[in-house]
VEXKOL-94969 format. One record per residue: residue number from 1; residue in three letters; x, y, z of N, C-alpha, C in turn. Coordinates in Angstrom, 1 decimal, decimal comma. Each point is the difference from the previous one (the first is absolute). Layout:
// VEXKOL-94969
@resi->NUM | resn->ALA | n_east->X | n_north->Y | n_up->Z | ca_east->X | ca_north->Y | ca_up->Z | c_east->X | c_north->Y | c_up->Z
...
// end
This chain:
// VEXKOL-94969
@resi->1 | resn->UNK | n_east->-7,1 | n_north->26,0 | n_up->18,6 | ca_east->0,0 | ca_north->-0,6 | ca_up->-1,3 | c_east->0,4 | c_north->-1,5 | c_up->0,1
@resi->2 | resn->UNK | n_east->-0,6 | n_north->-0,8 | n_up->-0,9 | ca_east->0,1 | ca_north->-1,4 | ca_up->0,1 | c_east->0,7 | c_north->-0,4 | c_up->-1,4
@resi->3 | resn->UNK | n_east->1,3 | n_north->-0,5 | n_up->0,1 | ca_east->0,7 | ca_north->-0,3 | ca_up->-1,2 | c_east->0,0 | c_north->-1,5 | c_up->-0,3
@resi->4 | resn->UNK | n_east->-0,7 | n_north->-0,9 | n_up->0,8 | ca_east->0,0 | ca_north->-1,3 | ca_up->-0,2 | c_east->-0,6 | c_north->-0,5 | c_up->-1,4
@resi->5 | resn->UNK | n_east->-1,0 | n_north->0,6 | n_up->-0,4 | ca_east->-0,6 | ca_north->-0,3 | ca_up->-1,3 | c_east->1,0 | c_north->0,4 | c_up->-1,2
@resi->6 | resn->UNK | n_east->0,6 | n_north->1,1 | n_up->0,1 | ca_east->0,9 | ca_north->0,3 | ca_up->-1,0 | c_east->1,3 | c_north->-0,9 | c_up->0,0
@resi->7 | resn->UNK | n_east->0,4 | n_north->-0,4 | n_up->1,2 | ca_east->1,2 | ca_north->-1,0 | ca_up->0,0 | c_east->-0,4 | c_north->-1,4 | c_up->-0,6
@resi->8 | resn->UNK | n_east->-1,2 | n_north->-0,4 | n_up->0,4 | ca_east->-0,5 | ca_north->-1,3 | ca_up->-0,5 | c_east->-0,3 | c_north->0,1 | c_up->-1,5
@resi->9 | resn->UNK | n_east->-0,5 | n_north->1,1 | n_up->-0,4 | ca_east->-0,2 | ca_north->0,1 | ca_up->-1,5 | c_east->1,3 | c_north->0,0 | c_up->-0,7
@resi->10 | resn->UNK | n_east->0,9 | n_north->0,8 | n_up->0,4 | ca_east->1,4 | ca_north->0,1 | ca_up->-0,7 | c_east->0,6 | c_north->-1,4 | c_up->0,0
@resi->11 | resn->UNK | n_east->0,0 | n_north->-0,7 | n_up->1,2 | ca_east->0,5 | ca_north->-1,3 | ca_up->0,1 | c_east->-0,6 | c_north->-1,0 | c_up->-1,0
@resi->12 | resn->UNK | n_east->-1,3 | n_north->0,1 | n_up->-0,1 | ca_east->-0,7 | ca_north->-0,8 | ca_up->-1,0 | c_east->0,3 | c_north->0,3 | c_up->-1,4
@resi->13 | resn->UNK | n_east->0,1 | n_north->1,2 | n_up->-0,3 | ca_east->0,5 | ca_north->0,4 | ca_up->-1,4 | c_east->1,4 | c_north->-0,5 | c_up->-0,3
@resi->14 | resn->UNK | n_east->0,9 | n_north->0,1 | n_up->1,0 | ca_east->1,3 | ca_north->-0,6 | ca_up->-0,2 | c_east->0,0 | c_north->-1,4 | c_up->-0,1
@resi->15 | resn->UNK | n_east->-0,7 | n_north->-0,8 | n_up->0,8 | ca_east->0,0 | ca_north->-1,5 | ca_up->0,0 | c_east->-0,5 | c_north->-0,4 | c_up->-1,4
@resi->16 | resn->UNK | n_east->-1,1 | n_north->0,6 | n_up->-0,5 | ca_east->-0,5 | ca_north->-0,4 | ca_up->-1,1 | c_east->1,0 | c_north->0,2 | c_up->-1,2
@resi->17 | resn->UNK | n_east->0,6 | n_north->1,1 | n_up->0,0 | ca_east->1,0 | ca_north->0,5 | ca_up->-0,9 | c_east->1,2 | c_north->-1,0 | c_up->0,0
@resi->18 | resn->UNK | n_east->0,4 | n_north->-0,5 | n_up->1,1 | ca_east->1,2 | ca_north->-0,8 | ca_up->0,2 | c_east->-0,4 | c_north->-1,5 | c_up->-0,5
@resi->19 | resn->UNK | n_east->-1,2 | n_north->-0,4 | n_up->0,2 | ca_east->-0,4 | ca_north->-1,4 | ca_up->-0,4 | c_east->-0,1 | c_north->-0,1 | c_up->-1,4
@resi->20 | resn->UNK | n_east->-0,3 | n_north->1,0 | n_up->-0,8 | ca_east->-0,1 | ca_north->-0,1 | ca_up->-1,5 | c_east->1,3 | c_north->-0,5 | c_up->-0,7
@resi->21 | resn->UNK | n_east->1,1 | n_north->0,6 | n_up->0,4 | ca_east->1,3 | ca_north->-0,7 | ca_up->-0,7 | c_east->0,4 | c_north->-1,3 | c_up->0,7
@resi->22 | resn->UNK | n_east->-0,4 | n_north->-0,1 | n_up->1,2 | ca_east->0,4 | ca_north->-1,4 | ca_up->0,7 | c_east->-0,7 | c_north->-1,1 | c_up->-0,8
@resi->23 | resn->UNK | n_east->-1,3 | n_north->0,2 | n_up->-0,3 | ca_east->-0,8 | ca_north->-1,0 | ca_up->-0,6 | c_east->0,6 | c_north->-0,3 | c_up->-1,5
@resi->24 | resn->UNK | n_east->0,3 | n_north->1,1 | n_up->-0,7 | ca_east->0,6 | ca_north->-0,1 | ca_up->-1,3 | c_east->1,3 | c_north->-0,8 | c_up->0,1
@resi->25 | resn->UNK | n_east->0,9 | n_north->0,4 | n_up->0,8 | ca_east->1,3 | ca_north->-0,7 | ca_up->0,2 | c_east->-0,2 | c_north->-1,4 | c_up->0,5
@resi->26 | resn->UNK | n_east->-1,0 | n_north->-0,3 | n_up->0,9 | ca_east->-0,2 | ca_north->-1,4 | ca_up->0,5 | c_east->-0,4 | c_north->-0,9 | c_up->-1,1
@resi->27 | resn->UNK | n_east->-0,9 | n_north->0,6 | n_up->-0,9 | ca_east->-0,5 | ca_north->-0,9 | ca_up->-1,1 | c_east->1,1 | c_north->-0,2 | c_up->-1,0
@resi->28 | resn->UNK | n_east->0,8 | n_north->1,0 | n_up->-0,2 | ca_east->1,1 | ca_north->-0,1 | ca_up->-1,0 | c_east->1,0 | c_north->-1,1 | c_up->0,5
@resi->29 | resn->UNK | n_east->0,5 | n_north->0,1 | n_up->1,2 | ca_east->1,0 | ca_north->-0,9 | ca_up->0,5 | c_east->-0,6 | c_north->-1,4 | c_up->0,5
@resi->30 | resn->UNK | n_east->-1,1 | n_north->0,0 | n_up->0,6 | ca_east->-0,4 | ca_north->-1,2 | ca_up->0,6 | c_east->-1,3 | c_north->-0,6 | c_up->-0,6
@resi->31 | resn->UNK | n_east->-0,8 | n_north->0,8 | n_up->-0,8 | ca_east->-1,2 | ca_north->-0,5 | ca_up->-0,5 | c_east->-1,1 | c_north->0,1 | c_up->1,0
@resi->32 | resn->UNK | n_east->-1,2 | n_north->-0,4 | n_up->-0,4 | ca_east->-1,2 | ca_north->0,2 | ca_up->0,9 | c_east->0,1 | c_north->-1,0 | c_up->1,2
@resi->33 | resn->UNK | n_east->0,8 | n_north->-1,0 | n_up->-0,2 | ca_east->0,3 | ca_north->-1,0 | ca_up->1,1 | c_east->0,3 | c_north->0,4 | c_up->1,3
@resi->34 | resn->UNK | n_east->0,5 | n_north->1,3 | n_up->0,0 | ca_east->0,4 | ca_north->0,6 | ca_up->1,3 | c_east->-1,1 | c_north->0,7 | c_up->0,8
@resi->35 | resn->UNK | n_east->-1,3 | n_north->-0,3 | n_up->-0,4 | ca_east->-1,1 | ca_north->0,5 | ca_up->0,6 | c_east->0,0 | c_north->-0,2 | c_up->1,6
@resi->36 | resn->UNK | n_east->0,5 | n_north->-1,2 | n_up->0,3 | ca_east->0,0 | ca_north->-0,4 | ca_up->1,5 | c_east->0,9 | c_north->0,9 | c_up->0,8
@resi->37 | resn->UNK | n_east->1,0 | n_north->0,7 | n_up->-0,6 | ca_east->0,9 | ca_north->0,9 | ca_up->0,7 | c_east->-0,9 | c_north->1,2 | c_up->0,4
@resi->38 | resn->UNK | n_east->-0,8 | n_north->0,5 | n_up->-0,9 | ca_east->-0,9 | ca_north->1,1 | ca_up->0,3 | c_east->-1,1 | c_north->-0,4 | c_up->1,1
@resi->39 | resn->UNK | n_east->-0,4 | n_north->-1,3 | n_up->-0,2 | ca_east->-1,0 | ca_north->-0,4 | ca_up->1,0 | c_east->0,5 | c_north->-0,1 | c_up->1,4
@resi->40 | resn->UNK | n_east->1,2 | n_north->-0,6 | n_up->0,1 | ca_east->0,6 | ca_north->0,0 | ca_up->1,3 | c_east->0,3 | c_north->1,5 | c_up->0,6
@resi->41 | resn->UNK | n_east->0,6 | n_north->0,8 | n_up->-0,9 | ca_east->0,1 | ca_north->1,3 | ca_up->0,5 | c_east->-1,2 | c_north->0,7 | c_up->0,4
@resi->42 | resn->UNK | n_east->-1,1 | n_north->-0,2 | n_up->-0,7 | ca_east->-1,3 | ca_north->0,6 | ca_up->0,2 | c_east->-0,6 | c_north->-0,6 | c_up->1,4
@resi->43 | resn->UNK | n_east->0,2 | n_north->-1,2 | n_up->0,3 | ca_east->-0,4 | ca_north->-0,6 | ca_up->1,3 | c_east->0,8 | c_north->0,6 | c_up->1,1
@resi->44 | resn->UNK | n_east->1,4 | n_north->0,1 | n_up->-0,3 | ca_east->0,8 | ca_north->0,6 | ca_up->1,1 | c_east->-0,3 | c_north->1,4 | c_up->0,3
@resi->45 | resn->UNK | n_east->-0,2 | n_north->0,8 | n_up->-1,0 | ca_east->-0,4 | ca_north->1,4 | ca_up->0,3 | c_east->-1,4 | c_north->0,2 | c_up->0,6
@resi->46 | resn->UNK | n_east->-0,9 | n_north->-1,0 | n_up->-0,4 | ca_east->-1,3 | ca_north->0,1 | ca_up->0,6 | c_east->0,0 | c_north->-0,4 | c_up->1,5
@resi->47 | resn->UNK | n_east->0,9 | n_north->-1,0 | n_up->0,3 | ca_east->0,1 | ca_north->-0,4 | ca_up->1,4 | c_east->0,7 | c_north->1,0 | c_up->0,8
@resi->48 | resn->UNK | n_east->1,0 | n_north->0,7 | n_up->-0,6 | ca_east->0,7 | ca_north->1,1 | ca_up->0,8 | c_east->-1,0 | c_north->1,1 | c_up->0,3
@resi->49 | resn->UNK | n_east->-0,9 | n_north->0,3 | n_up->-1,0 | ca_east->-0,9 | ca_north->1,1 | ca_up->0,2 | c_east->-1,0 | c_north->-0,2 | c_up->1,1
@resi->50 | resn->UNK | n_east->-0,2 | n_north->-1,3 | n_up->0,4 | ca_east->-0,8 | ca_north->-0,3 | ca_up->1,1 | c_east->0,6 | c_north->0,2 | c_up->1,4
@resi->51 | resn->UNK | n_east->1,3 | n_north->0,0 | n_up->-0,1 | ca_east->0,7 | ca_north->0,1 | ca_up->1,3 | c_east->0,7 | c_north->1,3 | c_up->0,3
@resi->52 | resn->UNK | n_east->0,0 | n_north->0,9 | n_up->-1,0 | ca_east->0,7 | ca_north->1,3 | ca_up->0,1 | c_east->-0,9 | c_north->1,0 | c_up->0,7
@resi->53 | resn->UNK | n_east->0,4 | n_north->0,6 | n_up->1,0 | ca_east->-0,8 | ca_north->0,9 | ca_up->0,8 | c_east->-0,2 | c_north->1,3 | c_up->-0,7
@resi->54 | resn->UNK | n_east->0,9 | n_north->0,5 | n_up->-0,8 | ca_east->-0,2 | ca_north->1,3 | ca_up->-0,7 | c_east->-0,9 | c_north->-0,1 | c_up->-1,0
@resi->55 | resn->UNK | n_east->-0,9 | n_north->1,0 | n_up->-0,1 | ca_east->-1,0 | ca_north->-0,1 | ca_up->-1,0 | c_east->0,6 | c_north->0,2 | c_up->-1,5
@resi->56 | resn->UNK | n_east->0,9 | n_north->1,0 | n_up->0,0 | ca_east->0,6 | ca_north->0,2 | ca_up->-1,3 | c_east->0,8 | c_north->-1,2 | c_up->-0,5
@resi->57 | resn->UNK | n_east->0,8 | n_north->-0,6 | n_up->0,8 | ca_east->0,9 | ca_north->-1,2 | ca_up->-0,4 | c_east->-0,9 | c_north->-1,1 | c_up->-0,3
@resi->58 | resn->UNK | n_east->-1,1 | n_north->-0,3 | n_up->0,8 | ca_east->-0,9 | ca_north->-1,1 | ca_up->-0,2 | c_east->-0,7 | c_north->0,2 | c_up->-1,3
@resi->59 | resn->UNK | n_east->-0,4 | n_north->1,2 | n_up->-0,4 | ca_east->-0,7 | ca_north->0,3 | ca_up->-1,2 | c_east->0,9 | c_north->-0,2 | c_up->-1,2
@resi->60 | resn->UNK | n_east->1,3 | n_north->0,4 | n_up->0,1 | ca_east->0,9 | ca_north->-0,2 | ca_up->-1,0 | c_east->0,4 | c_north->-1,4 | c_up->-0,3
@resi->61 | resn->UNK | n_east->0,0 | n_north->-0,8 | n_up->1,1 | ca_east->0,2 | ca_north->-1,4 | ca_up->-0,1 | c_east->-1,1 | c_north->-0,7 | c_up->-0,8
@resi->62 | resn->UNK | n_east->-1,2 | n_north->0,5 | n_up->0,4 | ca_east->-1,3 | ca_north->-0,6 | ca_up->-0,7 | c_east->0,0 | c_north->0,4 | c_up->-1,4
@resi->63 | resn->UNK | n_east->0,3 | n_north->1,2 | n_up->-0,4 | ca_east->0,1 | ca_north->0,4 | ca_up->-1,3 | c_east->1,0 | c_north->-0,7 | c_up->-0,8
@resi->64 | resn->UNK | n_east->1,1 | n_north->-0,3 | n_up->0,6 | ca_east->1,2 | ca_north->-0,8 | ca_up->-0,6 | c_east->-0,5 | c_north->-1,5 | c_up->-0,3
@resi->65 | resn->UNK | n_east->-0,8 | n_north->-0,5 | n_up->1,0 | ca_east->-0,4 | ca_north->-1,4 | ca_up->-0,1 | c_east->-1,0 | c_north->-0,1 | c_up->-1,2
@resi->66 | resn->UNK | n_east->-0,9 | n_north->0,9 | n_up->-0,1 | ca_east->-1,0 | ca_north->-0,2 | ca_up->-1,1 | c_east->0,7 | c_north->0,5 | c_up->-1,3
@resi->67 | resn->UNK | n_east->1,1 | n_north->0,7 | n_up->0,0 | ca_east->0,7 | ca_north->0,3 | ca_up->-1,3 | c_east->0,8 | c_north->-1,4 | c_up->-0,4
@resi->68 | resn->UNK | n_east->0,4 | n_north->-0,7 | n_up->0,9 | ca_east->0,6 | ca_north->-1,3 | ca_up->-0,2 | c_east->-1,0 | c_north->-0,9 | c_up->-0,6
@resi->69 | resn->UNK | n_east->-1,2 | n_north->-0,1 | n_up->0,6 | ca_east->-1,0 | ca_north->-0,9 | ca_up->-0,5 | c_east->-0,5 | c_north->0,5 | c_up->-1,4
@resi->70 | resn->UNK | n_east->-0,1 | n_north->1,3 | n_up->-0,3 | ca_east->-0,3 | ca_north->0,5 | ca_up->-1,3 | c_east->1,0 | c_north->-0,3 | c_up->-0,9
@resi->71 | resn->UNK | n_east->1,2 | n_north->-0,1 | n_up->0,3 | ca_east->1,2 | ca_north->-0,3 | ca_up->-0,9 | c_east->-0,1 | c_north->-1,4 | c_up->-0,6
@resi->72 | resn->UNK | n_east->-0,7 | n_north->-0,9 | n_up->0,7 | ca_east->-0,1 | ca_north->-1,3 | ca_up->-0,5 | c_east->-0,8 | c_north->0,0 | c_up->-1,3
@resi->73 | resn->UNK | n_east->-1,1 | n_north->0,8 | n_up->0,1 | ca_east->-0,9 | ca_north->0,1 | ca_up->-1,3 | c_east->0,8 | c_north->0,8 | c_up->-1,0
@resi->74 | resn->UNK | n_east->0,8 | n_north->1,0 | n_up->0,4 | ca_east->0,9 | ca_north->0,7 | ca_up->-1,0 | c_east->1,0 | c_north->-0,8 | c_up->-0,7
@resi->75 | resn->UNK | n_east->0,5 | n_north->-1,0 | n_up->0,7 | ca_east->1,0 | ca_north->-0,9 | ca_up->-0,5 | c_east->-0,6 | c_north->-0,8 | c_up->-1,3
@resi->76 | resn->UNK | n_east->-1,2 | n_north->-0,4 | n_up->0,3 | ca_east->-0,7 | ca_north->-0,8 | ca_up->-1,1 | c_east->-0,3 | c_north->1,0 | c_up->-1,2
@resi->77 | resn->UNK | n_east->-0,5 | n_north->1,2 | n_up->0,3 | ca_east->-0,3 | ca_north->1,0 | ca_up->-1,0 | c_east->1,4 | c_north->0,4 | c_up->-0,7
@resi->78 | resn->UNK | n_east->1,1 | n_north->0,0 | n_up->0,8 | ca_east->1,2 | ca_north->0,4 | ca_up->-0,7 | c_east->0,5 | c_north->-1,0 | c_up->-1,0
@resi->79 | resn->UNK | n_east->-0,2 | n_north->-1,3 | n_up->0,4 | ca_east->0,4 | ca_north->-1,1 | ca_up->-0,9 | c_east->-0,9 | c_north->0,2 | c_up->-1,3
@resi->80 | resn->UNK | n_east->-1,2 | n_north->0,3 | n_up->0,1 | ca_east->-0,8 | ca_north->0,2 | ca_up->-1,2 | c_east->0,5 | c_north->1,3 | c_up->-0,9
@resi->81 | resn->UNK | n_east->0,4 | n_north->1,0 | n_up->0,8 | ca_east->0,6 | ca_north->1,2 | ca_up->-0,7 | c_east->1,2 | c_north->-0,5 | c_up->-0,7
@resi->82 | resn->UNK | n_east->0,9 | n_north->-0,8 | n_up->0,5 | ca_east->1,2 | ca_north->-0,4 | ca_up->-0,6 | c_east->-0,4 | c_north->-0,8 | c_up->-1,2
@resi->83 | resn->UNK | n_east->-0,9 | n_north->-0,9 | n_up->0,1 | ca_east->-0,5 | ca_north->-0,8 | ca_up->-1,2 | c_east->-0,5 | c_north->0,8 | c_up->-1,1
@resi->84 | resn->UNK | n_east->-0,6 | n_north->1,1 | n_up->0,3 | ca_east->-0,5 | ca_north->0,9 | ca_up->-1,1 | c_east->1,2 | c_north->0,9 | c_up->-0,6
@resi->85 | resn->UNK | n_east->1,1 | n_north->0,0 | n_up->0,7 | ca_east->1,2 | ca_north->0,7 | ca_up->-0,5 | c_east->0,0 | c_north->1,4 | c_up->0,5
@resi->86 | resn->UNK | n_east->-0,7 | n_north->0,4 | n_up->1,0 | ca_east->-0,1 | ca_north->1,3 | ca_up->0,6 | c_east->1,2 | c_north->0,2 | c_up->0,9
@resi->87 | resn->UNK | n_east->0,6 | n_north->-1,2 | n_up->0,5 | ca_east->1,2 | ca_north->0,2 | ca_up->0,9 | c_east->1,0 | c_north->-1,2 | c_up->-0,5
@resi->88 | resn->UNK | n_east->1,2 | n_north->0,2 | n_up->0,2 | ca_east->1,0 | ca_north->-1,0 | ca_up->-0,5 | c_east->0,0 | c_north->-1,3 | c_up->0,7
@resi->89 | resn->UNK | n_east->0,2 | n_north->-1,1 | n_up->-0,6 | ca_east->0,0 | ca_north->-1,3 | ca_up->0,7 | c_east->1,5 | c_north->-0,2 | c_up->0,3
@resi->90 | resn->UNK | n_east->0,2 | n_north->-0,8 | n_up->1,1 | ca_east->1,3 | ca_north->-0,3 | ca_up->0,3 | c_east->0,6 | c_north->-1,2 | c_up->-0,8
@resi->91 | resn->UNK | n_east->1,0 | n_north->0,3 | n_up->-0,8 | ca_east->0,4 | ca_north->-1,1 | ca_up->-1,0 | c_east->0,8 | c_north->-1,1 | c_up->0,8
@resi->92 | resn->UNK | n_east->0,4 | n_north->0,2 | n_up->1,2 | ca_east->0,7 | ca_north->-1,0 | ca_up->0,8 | c_east->-0,9 | c_north->-1,0 | c_up->0,6
@resi->93 | resn->UNK | n_east->-1,3 | n_north->0,4 | n_up->0,2 | ca_east->-0,9 | ca_north->-0,9 | ca_up->0,7 | c_east->-0,8 | c_north->-0,9 | c_up->-1,0
@resi->94 | resn->UNK | n_east->-0,1 | n_north->-1,2 | n_up->0,4 | ca_east->-0,7 | ca_north->-1,1 | ca_up->-0,8 | c_east->-1,5 | c_north->0,5 | c_up->-0,1
@resi->95 | resn->UNK | n_east->-0,5 | n_north->-0,3 | n_up->-1,2 | ca_east->-1,4 | ca_north->0,3 | ca_up->-0,1 | c_east->-0,8 | c_north->-1,3 | c_up->0,2
@resi->96 | resn->UNK | n_east->-1,2 | n_north->0,0 | n_up->0,7 | ca_east->-0,7 | ca_north->-1,1 | ca_up->0,3 | c_east->-1,0 | c_north->-0,3 | c_up->-1,1
// end
């Protein structure tokens, strides 16, 4: 039996689930201007996936990289959701 697909699928599920609250918290505390953090993390994970010999770990790094890249778009959308009142705005952060 080959469990690699199940392991990668489970890891992908968990990574996506973890990034959802990370994006919400990042937008709340830092605003969408923190997009570059996700970009750098994505580049780092993508680079790591190129050099890791293990198929499973390389794939998990690749999934994490593209979850970071997708989070940049989600930051922008999260800001719009806050403006619509769907999520609370941070009262301590200046409004632009």
